[in-house]
C-alpha positions in Angstrom: -21.2 43.0 -21.2 -19.4 39.9 -19.9 -20.4 36.3 -20.5 -21.2 34.1 -17.5 -17.9 32.2 -17.9 -15.9 35.5 -17.8 -13.9 34.4 -20.9 -15.9 36.4 -23.5 -17.2 40.0 -23.5 -18.9 42.3 -25.9 -18.4 46.1 -26.2 -20.1 48.7 -28.3 -18.4 50.8 -31.0 -17.8 53.8 -28.8 -16.0 51.6 -26.2 -13.9 49.9 -28.8 -12.9 53.2 -30.3 -12.0 54.8 -26.9 -10.0 51.7 -26.0 -8.1 51.9 -29.3 -9.1 48.4 -30.5 -11.8 49.3 -33.1 -9.2 48.5 -35.8 -7.9 45.5 -34.0 -4.8 44.8 -32.0 -2.4 42.0 -31.3 -3.5 40.7 -27.9 -1.3 37.7 -27.7 -1.8 33.9 -28.3 -5.1 32.5 -27.1 -6.8 35.9 -27.0 -8.8 37.5 -29.9 -10.5 40.7 -30.8 -12.9 39.3 -33.3 -12.8 41.3 -36.6 -15.6 41.7 -39.2 -15.4 41.6 -43.0 -15.3 45.5 -42.9 -12.0 45.4 -41.1 -13.5 46.7 -37.9 -13.9 44.9 -34.6 -17.3 43.3 -34.2 -17.4 43.9 -30.5 -16.7 40.3 -29.4 -13.7 40.0 -27.2 -12.3 36.6 -26.4 -10.2 36.1 -23.3 -8.7 38.4 -20.7 -6.1 40.3 -22.8 -8.7 41.1 -25.4 -11.0 42.5 -22.7 -8.5 44.5 -20.8 -8.3 47.6 -23.0 -12.0 48.2 -22.6 -12.1 47.1 -18.9 -9.5 49.8 -18.2 -12.1 52.4 -19.2 -14.4 51.5 -16.3 -14.7 53.8 -13.3 -12.3 51.7 -11.3 -9.8 51.6 -14.1 -9.9 47.8 -14.3 -8.4 47.5 -10.8 -10.5 44.5 -10.1 -8.5 42.6 -12.6 -5.1 43.0 -11.1 -5.1 39.5 -9.6 -6.2 37.9 -12.9 -3.3 39.7 -14.6 -0.9 38.6 -11.9 0.2 42.2 -11.3 0.3 44.7 -8.5 -1.6 48.0 -8.5 0.4 50.6 -10.4 0.5 53.3 -9.2 -0.2 52.1 -5.7 -3.8 52.6 -4.5 -4.8 55.7 -2.6 -6.0 55.4 1.0 -9.6 55.7 -0.2 -9.1 52.9 -2.8 -7.4 50.7 -0.3 -10.3 51.2 2.1 -12.8 50.4 -0.6 -10.9 47.3 -1.6 -10.8 46.1 1.9 -14.5 46.6 2.3 -15.1 44.6 -0.9 -13.0 41.7 0.5 -14.8 41.9 3.9 -18.2 41.7 2.1 -17.0 38.7 0.1 -15.9 36.9 3.3 -19.3 37.6 4.9 -21.0 36.1 1.8 -18.8 33.0 2.0 -19.6 32.5 5.7 -23.3 33.0 5.0 -23.1 30.1 2.5 -21.3 27.8 5.0 -17.8 28.2 3.6 -14.9 27.9 6.0 -12.0 27.6 3.5 -11.3 29.4 0.2 -8.8 28.3 -2.5 -8.7 31.5 -4.4 -7.8 31.3 -8.1 -6.3 34.7 -8.6 -4.5 37.1 -6.4 -1.4 39.1 -5.7 0.6 40.5 -2.8 -1.7 43.5 -2.4 -4.7 41.2 -1.9 -2.7 39.2 0.7 -1.8 42.3 2.6 -5.4 43.5 2.7 -6.5 40.0 3.9 -3.8 40.1 6.5 -5.1 43.4 7.8 -8.5 41.8 8.1 -7.0 38.8 9.9 -5.2 41.0 12.4 -8.5 42.8 13.1 -10.1 39.4 13.8 -12.5 39.5 10.9 -11.0 36.9 8.5 -14.1 34.6 8.4 -12.6 31.9 6.2 -9.3 30.2 5.9 -7.9 31.7 2.7 -5.2 30.7 0.2 -4.0 33.2 -2.4 -1.8 32.0 -5.2 0.9 33.8 -7.3 -0.4 34.1 -10.9 2.3 33.4 -13.4 1.2 34.5 -16.9 2.7 33.4 -20.2 4.5 36.7 -20.7 6.3 36.6 -17.3 9.9 35.3 -16.9 10.4 32.2 -14.9 12.5 34.2 -12.4 9.2 35.8 -11.3 8.6 32.6 -9.3 10.9 34.1 -6.6 7.9 36.4 -5.9 5.7 33.3 -5.3 8.3 32.0 -2.9 8.4 35.3 -1.1 4.6 35.4 -0.8 4.9 31.9 0.7 7.5 32.9 3.2 5.5 35.9 4.4 2.1 34.2 4.5 1.9 30.7 5.8 -0.5 30.7 8.8 -3.4 28.3 9.1 -5.8 31.2 8.4 -4.0 32.9 5.5 -1.4 31.4 3.3 0.1 31.4 -0.2 2.5 28.7 -1.5 0.7 28.1 -4.8 1.3 29.1 -8.4 -1.7 29.6 -10.7 -1.4 29.4 -14.5 -3.8 29.3 -17.5 -3.2 26.8 -20.3 -6.4 27.6 -22.3 -9.7 29.3 -22.4 -13.2 27.8 -22.6 -15.2 25.5 -25.0 -17.9 28.0 -25.6 -15.6 30.4 -27.5 -13.4 27.8 -29.1 -10.5 29.0 -26.9 -10.1 25.7 -24.9 -7.3 23.6 -26.4 -8.4 20.3 -27.9 -6.3 17.4 -29.2 -8.5 17.1 -32.3 -10.5 19.7 -34.3 -13.6 21.1 -32.7 -16.6 19.2 -34.0 -18.4 22.3 -35.1 -15.2 24.1 -36.4 -13.0 21.9 -38.6 -9.4 23.0 -38.7 -9.5 24.7 -35.3 -8.2 23.2 -32.0 -7.5 26.3 -29.9 -4.2 27.9 -29.0 -2.4 27.0 -25.8 -1.3 30.0 -23.8 2.0 28.3 -22.8 4.3 26.5 -25.3 5.2 23.0 -24.2 8.7 24.0 -23.4 7.8 27.2 -21.5 5.2 25.4 -19.3 7.6 22.5 -18.5 10.2 25.0 -17.5 7.8 26.8 -15.2 6.5 23.6 -13.7 10.0 22.3 -13.0 11.0 25.5 -11.3 7.8 25.9 -9.2 8.1 22.3 -8.2 11.8 22.7 -7.3 10.8 25.5 -5.0 8.2 23.3 -3.2 5.3 25.3 -4.5 2.0 23.7 -5.4 0.8 24.3 -9.0 -2.8 24.9 -10.2 -3.5 25.2 -13.9 -6.7 26.1 -15.7 -7.0 23.4 -18.4 -10.4 22.7 -19.9 -9.8 21.0 -23.2 -8.1 17.5 -23.5 -5.2 19.2 -25.4 -4.6 21.5 -22.5 -4.9 18.8 -19.9 -2.4 16.7 -21.9 0.1 19.5 -22.0 -0.2 20.2 -18.3 0.3 16.5 -17.4 3.4 16.6 -19.7 4.8 19.5 -17.6 4.0 17.8 -14.3 5.8 14.7 -15.6 8.8 16.8 -16.6 8.9 18.2 -13.1 9.0 14.7 -11.5 11.8 13.7 -13.9 13.8 16.8 -13.1 13.2 17.0 -9.3 12.3 13.5 -8.2 8.9 12.3 -7.2 7.4 14.0 -4.1 3.9 14.5 -2.6 3.3 17.6 -4.6 -0.5 17.4 -5.1 -0.3 19.6 -8.2 -3.8 20.4 -9.5 -5.6 20.8 -12.8 -8.6 23.1 -12.6 -11.7 22.0 -14.5 -10.6 18.9 -16.6 -13.8 19.3 -18.6 -12.5 17.0 -21.4 -9.7 14.5 -20.9 -8.2 12.0 -23.4 -8.8 8.4 -22.1 -5.0 7.7 -22.3 -4.4 10.6 -19.8 -6.7 9.3 -17.1 -4.1 6.8 -15.7 -1.4 9.4 -16.1 -3.3 11.9 -14.0 -3.7 9.2 -11.2 -0.1 8.0 -11.5 1.3 11.6 -11.2 -0.8 12.2 -8.1 -2.6 15.1 -9.7 -5.7 16.4 -8.0 -8.6 17.1 -10.4 -10.4 20.3 -9.2 -13.8 20.0 -10.9 -17.1 22.0 -10.9 -20.3 20.0 -11.2 -22.5 23.0 -12.2 -20.3 23.5 -15.3 -21.6 20.3 -17.0 -24.0 21.3 -19.8 -27.6 20.4 -19.1 -27.1 20.6 -15.3 -28.8 23.1 -13.0 -30.4 24.9 -16.0 -27.2 25.3 -18.0 -28.1 24.7 -21.7 -26.6 21.8 -23.6 -25.8 24.0 -26.6 -23.4 25.1 -28.0 -21.1 23.2 -25.7 -22.0 19.6 -26.5 -21.9 20.1 -30.2 -18.6 21.9 -29.9 -17.1 19.0 -27.9 -18.4 16.4 -30.3 -19.8 12.9 -29.6 -16.5 11.2 -29.8 -15.4 13.1 -26.7 -18.6 12.9 -24.7 -17.7 9.8 -22.7 -14.6 11.7 -21.4 -16.3 15.1 -20.7 -17.0 16.1 -17.1 -16.2 12.5 -16.3 -16.1 12.5 -12.5 -17.2 8.8 -12.2 -14.6 7.7 -14.7 -11.8 9.5 -12.9 -13.0 8.2 -9.5 -13.1 4.6 -10.8 -9.5 5.1 -12.0 -8.4 6.2 -8.5 -8.2 10.0 -8.9 -8.6 12.5 -6.1 -11.4 14.9 -7.1 -12.1 18.1 -5.3 -15.4 19.8 -6.1 -15.5 23.6 -6.1 -17.6 26.5 -7.5 -15.3 28.5 -9.8 -17.3 31.5 -8.6 -18.4 33.9 -10.1 -18.8 31.6 -13.1 -21.1 29.2 -11.1 -23.0 29.7 -7.8 -20.8 29.9 -4.8 -23.1 27.9 -2.5 -21.6 24.4 -1.8 -25.1 22.9 -1.6 -25.7 24.0 -5.2 -22.5 22.2 -6.2 -23.6 19.1 -4.3 -27.1 19.2 -6.0 -25.4 19.5 -9.4 -23.2 16.5 -8.7 -25.9 14.2 -7.6 -28.6 15.2 -10.2 -26.6 15.3 -13.5 -28.1 13.4 -16.3 -26.3 11.7 -19.3 -26.6 13.5 -22.6 -27.8 10.3 -24.3 -28.6 6.7 -23.4 -25.3 5.4 -24.5 -23.3 7.5 -22.1 -22.2 6.3 -18.7 -23.8 7.8 -15.6 -21.3 10.2 -14.1 -23.4 11.2 -11.1 -21.9 11.3 -7.6 -23.5 9.8 -4.5 -24.4 12.3 -1.8 -21.4 11.1 0.3 -19.0 11.3 -2.6 -20.1 14.9 -3.3 -19.8 15.8 0.4 -16.3 14.3 0.5 -15.2 16.1 -2.7 -16.4 19.4 -1.2 -14.8 18.9 2.2 -12.3 16.1 2.8 -10.7 16.1 -0.6 -10.6 19.9 -0.6 -8.6 19.7 2.6 -6.3 17.0 1.0 -5.7 19.3 -2.0 -4.5 22.0 0.4 -2.3 19.7 2.5 -4.6 20.3 5.5 -6.4 16.9 5.7 -5.0 16.3 9.2 -6.6 19.4 10.6 -9.8 20.2 8.6 -12.2 18.6 6.2 -13.8 16.0 8.6 -15.8 16.1 11.8 -13.6 14.2 14.2 -12.1 14.6 17.6 -8.8 16.5 17.4 -9.6 18.3 14.2 -9.9 22.1 14.1 -13.4 23.4 14.8 -14.7 24.2 11.2 -18.3 23.2 11.4 -21.5 24.0 9.5 -25.0 23.4 10.8 -27.6 23.1 8.1 -31.3 23.9 8.0 -32.3 20.4 6.9 -31.3 16.7 7.1 -29.6 16.3 3.7 -30.0 12.5 3.8 -33.8 13.0 3.8 -33.8 15.9 1.3 -34.7 15.1 -2.3 -31.7 15.4 -4.6 -33.3 18.1 -6.7 -33.9 20.3 -3.6 -30.4 20.0 -2.0 -29.4 23.5 -3.3 -32.2 25.0 -1.2 -30.6 23.8 2.1 -29.1 26.7 4.0 -26.6 27.1 6.7 -28.0 28.0 10.1 -24.6 28.5 11.8 -21.1 28.6 10.3 -18.1 28.1 12.6 -14.5 28.6 11.5 -11.6 28.0 13.8 -14.0 27.8 16.7 -15.5 31.2 16.0 -19.1 31.8 14.8 -18.7 33.5 11.5 -22.4 33.4 10.5 -25.7 32.8 12.3 -29.0 32.9 10.6 
């Protein structure tokens, strides 16, 4: 059973035993098989590497996780498996088009996924512009970035491209795996363990930047955000300043001293409004108590980042949050402060729209061709069922696409 955030799972005794982890196992820094006082695993599995031994027992052998692991299918898929995988991707693309999505910035992937999507593209069925990154994990050598460059060389069309490196610096707040600068408010003495050492991450950032690759890093805690900014700063010192538009995914907590650094380094903050506790039915606890009141003013702080001059792209982080962009927009404009002393971080309707469209295109270096309705731009257009300027903020998530057009082709029609 997997938690909504996909960072924690629970398995029963039989599954733990069959996976060979009932007595525990070293699953690497930042991952944990939670052990009980009896010396046996409790069943709680924190982060991907702790889950993988059990996931491998599933009927698909854990194949759905290859992209998250940054690996290719081994052994290679059979023709039947390849057909099934392509059908799954086609179903996902149809679902995206149905929700009015014309561009996808995927957060995992591998060469195999790119090749399947290219087959779909050549068949004229690629319903969304899709970007697939190379996932560099903390156990991979830096030389693996040559594979990222090769993916970029092979796939660089307007409809399907690579050119980005994805990394994880930490986990999530809910399971104490996000990396904080100070102790968790509800767990003294614990701050979370970064997946990359400072030196290793800086080395990876310098090399990816040197190759002209864009970098996206999952960083939720203020400690993780700080370490990622240090790596991006190291890349600028080593390679010179350029328009890199490196990104941090989530930025759920940021130290106030790092806000100006994020802006100065030209980093794009990729944030998810439905992630904020208390928004769209998400409970406040345990997250707000885990963060602690001292960090509340700098948590999910879209308005504070905007006021400082940051570029913020809103996204879903699906399947963690609903994929529908209108749900994201509703969350952005309806969020309430957690107490009366906190600043109002809500977005206006037009700020939320821009963050879902114009800034998303900017984050992908495509602001001159998509992201705005303007003469000369590519024909990526969504016609909605209602006038969103006249729709109550709390009902925006119910607005539905009537027609989705990507690259001048109708990809969905109600």
